[in-house]
C-alpha positions in Angstrom: 13.1 135.4 48.3 13.3 133.6 51.7 16.5 131.8 50.6 18.1 135.1 49.6 17.3 136.7 52.9 18.8 133.6 54.7 22.0 133.9 52.6 22.4 137.6 53.5 21.8 136.8 57.2 24.5 134.1 57.1 26.9 136.5 55.4 26.4 139.0 58.2 27.0 136.4 60.8 30.2 135.2 59.1 31.5 138.8 59.1 32.2 138.3 62.8 34.1 135.1 62.0 36.2 137.1 59.5 36.9 139.8 62.1 37.9 137.2 64.7 40.5 135.6 62.4 41.6 139.1 61.3 42.4 140.1 64.9 44.4 136.9 65.7 46.1 136.4 62.3 46.6 140.0 61.1 46.9 142.1 64.2 48.4 139.6 66.8 50.0 137.7 63.9 49.1 134.3 65.4 47.5 131.2 64.1 44.7 130.6 66.6 42.8 127.5 65.8 40.6 128.1 68.9 38.2 130.1 66.8 36.8 126.9 65.3 35.9 125.6 68.8 34.5 129.1 69.7 32.1 129.1 66.8 30.8 125.7 67.8 30.6 126.4 71.5 28.9 129.7 70.9 26.3 128.2 68.5 25.6 125.1 70.6 25.4 127.1 73.9 23.0 129.6 72.4 20.8 126.9 71.0 20.6 124.9 74.2 20.0 127.9 76.4 17.2 129.3 74.2 15.6 125.8 73.9 15.8 125.7 77.7 13.7 128.9 78.0 16.3 131.6 78.4 15.8 134.9 76.7 17.8 135.1 73.4 19.6 138.3 74.5 20.9 136.6 77.7 21.7 133.4 75.8 23.7 135.4 73.3 25.7 137.1 76.1 26.5 133.8 77.8 27.5 132.2 74.5 29.8 135.2 73.7 31.4 135.0 77.2 32.0 131.3 76.8 33.9 132.0 73.6 36.0 134.6 75.4 36.8 131.9 78.0 38.1 129.6 75.2 40.4 132.4 74.1 41.6 133.0 77.7 42.3 129.3 78.1 44.5 129.3 75.0 46.3 132.4 76.1 46.9 130.9 79.6 48.3 127.7 78.2 50.6 129.7 75.9 51.9 132.1 78.6 51.9 130.0 81.8 52.7 126.5 80.5 54.7 127.9 77.5 52.9 125.8 74.9 53.2 126.7 71.3 50.1 128.8 70.3 48.9 126.2 67.8 49.3 123.3 70.4 47.5 125.5 73.0 44.7 126.1 70.6 44.3 122.4 69.7 44.3 121.6 73.4 41.5 124.1 74.1 39.6 122.7 71.1 39.7 119.2 72.5 38.6 120.4 76.0 35.8 122.6 74.8 34.5 120.0 72.4 33.2 118.2 75.4 31.0 121.2 76.3 29.8 121.4 72.6 28.7 117.8 72.6 27.0 118.2 76.0 25.1 121.2 74.8 24.0 119.3 71.7 22.9 116.4 73.9 20.9 118.7 76.1 19.2 120.2 73.0 18.3 116.8 71.8 16.7 115.8 75.1 14.7 119.0 75.1 13.5 118.3 71.6 12.3 114.9 72.7 10.5 116.7 75.5 8.4 118.4 72.8 10.0 121.8 73.1 9.8 123.8 69.8 12.4 122.5 67.3 14.1 125.8 66.6 15.5 128.5 68.9 12.9 131.3 69.0 12.2 131.0 65.3 11.3 134.4 63.9 10.5 135.5 60.3 13.4 135.6 57.9 13.2 139.4 57.6 13.2 139.8 61.4 16.3 137.5 61.7 18.0 139.5 58.9 17.3 142.8 60.7 18.4 141.5 64.2 21.5 139.9 62.8 22.4 142.9 60.7 22.0 145.3 63.6 24.0 143.1 66.0 26.9 142.7 63.6 27.0 146.4 62.8 27.1 147.2 66.5 29.9 144.7 67.2 31.8 145.9 64.1 31.6 149.5 65.5 32.8 148.4 68.9 35.6 146.4 67.4 36.7 149.3 65.2 36.8 151.6 68.2 38.8 149.1 70.2 41.3 148.4 67.5 41.8 152.2 67.0 42.3 152.8 70.7 45.6 152.6 72.7 44.8 149.0 73.5 44.5 148.2 69.8 47.8 150.0 69.2 49.4 147.9 71.9 48.0 144.7 70.2 49.5 145.8 66.9 52.9 146.4 68.5 52.6 142.9 70.1 52.1 141.5 66.6 55.5 143.0 65.6 57.2 140.9 68.2 57.3 140.1 72.0 60.7 141.8 72.4 59.5 145.0 70.7 56.4 145.2 72.8 58.2 144.5 76.1 60.9 147.1 75.2 58.1 149.7 75.0 56.6 148.6 78.4 53.7 146.6 77.0 52.7 143.5 79.0 52.8 140.8 76.3 51.0 138.2 78.3 48.1 140.7 78.9 47.9 141.6 75.2 47.7 137.9 74.3 45.1 137.3 76.9 42.9 140.2 75.9 43.4 139.8 72.1 42.5 136.1 72.0 39.6 136.7 74.4 38.1 139.3 72.1 38.8 137.3 69.0 37.1 134.2 70.3 34.2 136.2 71.7 33.5 137.5 68.2 33.7 133.9 66.9 31.3 132.6 69.5 28.9 135.5 68.8 29.0 134.6 65.1 28.2 131.0 66.0 25.2 132.1 68.1 23.9 134.1 65.2 24.4 131.1 62.8 22.3 129.0 65.2 19.6 131.6 65.2 19.6 131.8 61.4 19.6 128.1 60.8 17.3 127.2 63.7 19.6 124.3 64.6 23.1 123.5 66.0 25.5 120.6 65.7 28.9 119.7 67.3 31.0 120.4 64.2 29.4 123.7 63.2 32.7 125.6 63.8 34.9 123.5 61.5 36.4 125.5 58.7 36.1 128.9 60.4 39.8 129.5 60.4 40.0 128.7 56.6 37.1 131.0 56.0 38.8 133.8 57.9 42.1 133.4 56.0 40.1 133.6 52.8 38.3 136.8 53.9 41.7 138.4 54.8 43.2 137.6 51.4 40.1 138.8 49.6 40.1 142.0 51.7 43.7 142.7 50.6 42.7 142.0 47.0 39.9 144.6 47.3 42.1 147.3 48.8 45.7 147.4 49.8 45.2 150.4 52.2 47.5 150.4 55.2 45.0 152.4 57.3 43.8 150.1 60.0 40.2 151.3 59.9 40.0 150.8 56.1 41.6 147.4 56.4 39.0 146.3 59.0 36.2 147.6 56.8 37.6 145.7 53.7 37.9 142.5 55.8 34.3 142.8 56.9 33.1 143.4 53.3 35.3 140.6 52.0 33.9 138.2 54.6 30.3 139.2 53.6 31.0 138.7 49.9 33.0 135.5 50.4 30.2 133.9 52.3 27.7 134.8 49.6 30.0 133.4 47.0 30.2 130.1 48.9 26.5 129.9 49.4 25.8 130.5 45.7 28.3 127.8 44.7 26.6 125.4 47.1 23.2 126.1 45.6 24.6 125.5 42.1 26.0 122.1 43.2 23.3 120.7 45.4 21.1 122.8 47.6 19.7 119.9 49.6 23.2 118.7 50.6 24.6 122.1 51.5 26.5 121.0 54.6 28.4 118.3 52.7 30.1 120.7 50.3 30.6 123.9 52.3 34.0 122.9 53.7 35.3 121.7 50.3 34.1 124.9 48.5 35.6 127.1 51.3 38.9 125.4 51.0 39.0 125.5 47.2 38.2 129.2 47.3 41.0 129.8 49.7 43.5 127.9 47.5 42.3 129.9 44.5 42.6 133.3 46.3 46.1 132.3 47.7 47.3 131.2 44.2 46.1 134.5 42.7 47.8 136.5 45.5 51.0 134.6 45.1 51.0 135.0 41.3 50.5 138.7 41.6 53.5 139.0 44.0 55.6 136.9 41.6 54.7 139.0 38.6 55.4 142.2 40.5 58.8 140.9 41.6 59.7 139.9 38.0 58.6 143.4 36.8 60.8 145.1 39.4 63.8 142.8 38.4 63.3 143.6 34.7 63.3 147.4 35.5 66.5 147.1 37.5 68.1 145.2 34.7 
């Protein structure tokens, strides 16, 4: 029962990772690898601050803001220095990894100082309740934002810089705000993952981008609606189910060595989803060609 509750809690936390990648990849139409660094920096910052005695709510806020700063850094490198967005993201990842390692080192020193070994460890049901409410609140705010004029401007930016600038939209500002919100969501997800697992490690964000792509593809498989609110809801549901599927596969392989197989299973699941999606598009194209003939 406890393991099932923990799986559901992790699935809720990874909804934020899915929404983060949805915003960057589907709305802004960018490949932002910074989200992997943001998950790690959010989780490690939250864990170190809570172990240091800071209240979890304030630690969560600081971790989320630090993730937003990672997004701002990538956007600044792309707009001011004119780096390619992938190169800018990799540069930010390398820079913020230093902070991630430092936070883990501080956490290790605190553990040696006999501070409790997990960040404010609550009961599994309490964690599920807190994580669920937090994710639902952030989902509501994200939905409202993406449906607002700012969200419309971001979607126009995704159609092309020339299109957005011809309509009087500041492309640099849209990139700055979009990546900031995207990486803030990723960092918030990392903080919740730390709370759920009771531990944090430098590489905890690795594979977040792959997971997000898988959630987007699965969301499109569930529903092909072009309504933005429905698409966001389907992405959130897909991320939730996708994470549960990964956890179940891990438990079937080797529950004791879960961390060793999570990345492999996530990647294989993405390949499978992509292959199915590509095959369906090919079949549809062949069907249309046969009808025309």
